[in-house]
C-alpha positions in Angstrom: 32.6 -20.9 33.3 29.3 -19.2 33.5 26.6 -19.6 30.4 24.0 -17.1 29.3 20.8 -17.6 31.4 18.5 -17.2 28.0 18.4 -18.4 24.5 20.2 -15.7 21.9 18.2 -17.2 18.9 15.5 -14.9 18.8 17.8 -12.2 18.6 20.2 -13.7 15.9 16.9 -14.6 13.8 16.5 -10.9 13.8 20.0 -10.1 12.4 19.4 -12.7 10.0 16.1 -11.4 8.5 17.7 -8.4 6.7 19.8 -10.9 4.6 16.7 -13.0 3.7 14.7 -10.1 2.3 17.6 -8.8 0.4 18.2 -12.2 -0.8 14.5 -12.1 -2.3 14.8 -8.6 -3.5 18.1 -9.7 -5.6 16.7 -13.1 -6.6 14.2 -10.6 -8.3 16.3 -8.2 -9.8 18.5 -10.8 -11.0 15.7 -12.9 -12.6 16.1 -15.9 -10.6 12.2 -16.3 -9.8 11.3 -15.8 -13.7 13.9 -18.5 -14.7 12.5 -21.0 -12.2 9.2 -20.4 -13.1 9.7 -21.8 -16.6 11.1 -24.9 -15.5 12.8 -26.5 -12.4 16.5 -25.7 -12.8 19.9 -26.7 -11.1 22.2 -24.2 -9.8 25.2 -24.7 -12.1 23.3 -24.1 -15.5 21.2 -21.5 -14.2 24.1 -19.5 -13.0 25.8 -19.5 -16.6 22.3 -18.3 -18.0 22.3 -15.5 -15.4 25.8 -14.8 -15.2 26.2 -15.6 -11.6 28.6 -17.7 -9.5 27.4 -21.4 -9.3 28.2 -21.8 -5.6 26.9 -18.5 -4.7 23.6 -18.7 -6.4 23.5 -22.5 -5.1 23.4 -20.7 -1.5 20.6 -18.4 -2.7 18.6 -21.0 -4.1 18.9 -22.9 -0.9 18.0 -19.8 1.2 14.7 -19.1 -1.0 14.0 -22.8 -0.4 14.1 -22.6 3.1 11.5 -19.6 3.2 9.1 -21.4 1.1 9.4 -19.5 -2.3 11.3 -22.4 -4.0 11.2 -26.3 -3.6 14.2 -28.4 -4.0 14.2 -32.3 -5.6 17.6 -34.0 -6.4 19.4 -30.6 -6.8 16.8 -29.3 -8.9 14.9 -26.2 -7.9 11.3 -25.4 -8.6 8.9 -22.4 -7.8 6.3 -22.5 -5.1 2.7 -21.2 -5.7 3.5 -18.3 -3.2 6.7 -17.0 -5.3 4.6 -17.7 -8.9 1.7 -15.6 -7.6 3.9 -12.5 -6.1 7.4 -12.8 -7.6 6.8 -13.5 -11.3 6.0 -10.5 -13.3 3.3 -12.2 -15.5 1.1 -12.7 -12.5 -1.7 -9.9 -12.2 -0.6 -9.8 -8.5 3.2 -9.5 -8.9 4.7 -7.4 -6.4 8.3 -6.7 -7.5 7.8 -3.0 -7.3 5.9 -3.1 -4.1 9.1 -4.8 -2.4 11.4 -2.3 -4.1 9.2 0.7 -2.7 9.2 -0.7 0.8 13.0 -1.5 0.6 13.7 2.0 -0.3 11.7 3.3 2.7 13.2 0.7 5.1 16.9 2.0 3.9 15.9 5.4 4.0 14.7 5.2 7.8 17.8 2.9 8.7 20.2 5.1 7.6 19.3 8.1 9.5 17.3 6.1 12.4 19.5 7.4 15.4 18.9 11.3 14.2 15.4 10.6 13.5 14.9 9.3 17.1 16.7 12.3 18.6 14.6 14.7 16.5 17.7 15.9 14.6 16.3 15.0 11.1 12.8 15.1 9.3 11.6 12.8 6.5 8.3 14.2 5.9 8.9 16.6 3.0 11.3 13.7 1.1 8.3 11.0 1.7 5.7 13.3 0.5 7.8 14.2 -2.8 8.4 10.4 -3.5 4.8 9.4 -4.1 5.0 11.2 -7.6 7.9 8.9 -8.5 6.4 6.4 -11.4 7.9 3.4 -9.8 6.8 4.4 -6.4 3.2 4.9 -7.7 3.4 1.6 -9.5 4.5 -0.2 -6.3 1.5 1.4 -4.4 -0.9 0.1 -6.9 0.6 -3.3 -7.0 -0.1 -3.3 -3.1 -3.4 -2.1 -3.6 -4.1 -5.2 -5.7 -3.5 -7.5 -2.5 -7.1 -7.1 -1.8 -7.6 -3.4 -0.5 -8.9 -2.3 -3.9 -11.0 -5.2 -4.4 -12.8 -5.0 -1.0 -13.0 -1.3 -0.9 -14.6 -1.1 -4.6 -17.0 -4.0 -3.4 -18.3 -2.1 -0.2 -18.8 1.1 -2.2 -20.7 -0.7 -5.2 -22.9 -2.0 -2.5 -23.8 1.4 -1.1 -27.4 2.7 -1.4 -27.6 5.0 -4.5 -24.3 3.7 -6.0 -25.8 3.4 -9.5 -27.1 6.9 -9.1 -23.6 8.8 -8.5 -22.4 10.9 -10.8 -19.4 12.9 -9.1 -16.8 11.2 -7.0 -13.7 12.7 -5.6 -10.7 10.5 -4.9 -8.6 12.4 -2.0 -5.0 11.3 -2.3 -6.0 9.1 -5.0 -2.1 8.7 -6.4 -2.2 6.1 -8.9 -6.1 6.6 -9.5 -7.0 2.8 -9.9 -9.4 2.9 -7.2 -11.4 5.6 -9.2 -11.0 3.9 -12.4 -12.4 0.6 -11.2 -15.6 2.6 -9.5 -15.9 4.2 -13.2 -15.9 0.8 -14.8 -18.5 -0.1 -12.4 -20.8 2.6 -13.0 -20.6 4.5 -16.7 -22.5 7.5 -15.5 -19.9 8.5 -12.9 -17.2 11.1 -13.4 -13.9 11.4 -11.1 -11.9 14.0 -9.5 -8.5 13.0 -8.2 -6.9 15.4 -5.6 -3.3 15.2 -4.7 0.0 17.0 -4.1 0.9 19.1 -7.5 3.5 16.5 -8.9 1.4 13.5 -8.2 -1.5 14.7 -9.8 0.8 15.7 -12.9 2.0 12.0 -13.0 -1.7 10.7 -12.3 -2.7 12.6 -15.5 -0.3 10.6 -17.4 -1.6 7.5 -15.8 -5.5 8.5 -16.6 -4.7 9.0 -20.0 -2.9 5.6 -20.6 -5.7 3.7 -19.0 -8.3 5.4 -21.6 -10.1 7.4 -18.7 -9.1 10.9 -19.6 -12.9 11.9 -20.8 -14.2 10.9 -17.2 -11.5 11.5 -14.8 -9.3 14.2 -14.1 -6.5 14.9 -11.5 -6.1 18.0 -9.7 -3.4 19.5 -7.8 -4.6 20.0 -4.0 -3.1 20.0 -0.6 -5.7 19.5 1.8 -3.8 20.6 4.5 -3.9 24.0 3.5 -6.6 23.9 0.7 -10.4 22.9 0.7 -12.8 21.1 -1.7 -15.6 22.5 -3.5 -19.0 22.5 -1.3 -21.9 20.4 -2.3 -20.2 19.2 -5.0 -19.7 15.5 -4.8 -22.0 12.2 -4.4 -19.0 10.2 -3.0 -15.7 11.2 -1.4 -12.9 8.2 -1.2 -10.0 8.5 1.0 -7.6 5.5 0.9 -4.4 5.6 3.0 -4.7 9.4 3.5 -6.3 9.7 7.0 -3.0 9.5 8.8 -1.8 12.5 7.6 -4.6 14.2 9.3 -4.9 12.3 12.8 -4.0 15.6 14.6 -6.9 17.3 13.0 -8.8 14.5 12.0 -12.5 16.1 12.7 -11.7 19.3 10.9 -10.6 17.3 8.1 -13.7 15.2 8.0 -15.6 18.5 8.2 -14.4 19.8 4.9 -15.2 16.0 3.2 -18.9 16.7 4.8 -19.3 20.0 3.3 -18.0 18.7 -0.1 -20.6 16.1 -0.5 -24.1 16.5 -1.5 -26.8 15.6 0.7 -27.2 12.0 1.3 -23.5 11.6 0.1 -21.1 9.1 1.0 -17.5 8.9 2.4 -15.5 6.1 2.5 -12.1 5.6 4.3 -9.8 2.7 3.8 -6.7 2.4 6.1 -4.9 -0.2 8.3 -6.8 -1.3 11.4 -4.9 -1.7 14.9 -7.7 -4.4 15.8 -6.7 -6.8 13.0 -4.9 -10.0 13.3 -1.8 -8.8 11.6 1.3 -9.8 13.8 2.3 -7.3 16.7 5.8 -7.3 15.6 4.6 -6.3 11.9 2.3 -3.5 13.1 5.1 -2.3 15.4 7.6 -2.2 12.7 5.0 -0.3 10.4 4.5 2.1 13.0 8.0 2.9 13.8 8.7 3.5 10.2 5.5 5.7 9.7 6.5 8.0 12.7 9.8 8.3 11.7 8.7 9.3 8.0 7.0 12.1 9.8 3.4 11.0 10.2 1.7 10.5 13.5 0.3 6.9 12.8 -0.3 4.2 10.2 -3.6 2.5 11.8 -6.6 4.4 12.8 -9.4 2.5 15.0 -13.0 1.9 14.2 -14.3 3.7 17.1 -11.9 6.6 17.0 -12.9 7.2 13.4 -16.7 6.7 14.3 -16.7 9.4 16.9 -14.7 11.7 14.7 -17.3 11.0 11.8 -20.2 11.6 14.0 -19.0 14.9 15.4 -18.4 16.1 11.6 -22.1 15.0 10.6 -22.0 11.6 9.3 -24.0 8.7 10.1 -25.2 5.2 8.7 -22.1 3.5 9.0 -21.0 0.5 7.0 -17.5 -1.5 7.6 -15.5 -4.2 6.4 -12.2 -5.7 6.2 -10.0 -4.9 3.4 -6.5 -6.3 2.1 -3.8 -8.8 2.9 -5.2 -11.1 5.9 -7.9 -8.3 6.5 -5.4 -6.0 7.9 -7.4 -2.8 6.7 -10.7 -1.6 7.7 -13.2 -0.1 5.1 -15.7 2.5 6.7 -18.6 4.3 4.7 -20.5 7.1 6.4 -23.2 9.1 4.8 -23.9 12.7 5.4 -26.8 13.5 7.4 
């Protein structure tokens, strides 16, 4: 009897990956990580505490342990440092809402993938509308705290003239945390956040909650059809926004250039195609991005520098950003 020539294991592993992520997500939702973070637990008493079936929970705990999120010793499960940092709500780097956000996008694309591949469906408007959701905004903010916010703010603070900056624009600023971190670093700086109308409304609430209403305002502005004030800003920041303008990158950067005062800085932060992020992850991100209605989720340094030069920028400064240096921060000065 004939047998296959190749090992099916890689394909079978792909099938199982979705189960693993669903298990992690439900472990979060059901309080498993919170409980185990308090003290090592056995499956049966933990199941009684959480209202779950002991044998089912045992299997879940074993799966989480097999993936490095828990450890097991004599039937007791303990949380690992990785899970403690990212999957426990008291951690400053908790990623629970980001995982929910990414799961929403995955399901959103998976449920209609064939139609999207054929061009029989469109997700761009739904995607744009989703950014104003409070939970999605919180998830985006959580992800930024994994390094891209800190790295971007550090590069900006090191720019010549930062202490003398007085007005900045946060294009597509969403949750506004990048601007607020810069306002904390420069007490004389004011910020204007520009985003889609409903996003700007929710951002205004967040700004008030964080106590920055006297120095920061959010404005409804869609730069696909609108523009920015001319010669107005010392700094313009665009984090994960350029993807939406790849078809007209030079003209978009021209609008940014015109909005800056002489010697002002533009800073862009986005995913870097040259990063060490695994190729499978990059390919998955690009598929989700394109099916969601955007051209790309990665912009290379050479491509961006060329477009910035054409728009009248110079004095480029770059640095890595985010998880495993998967992002690129680039600053350019108005000539």
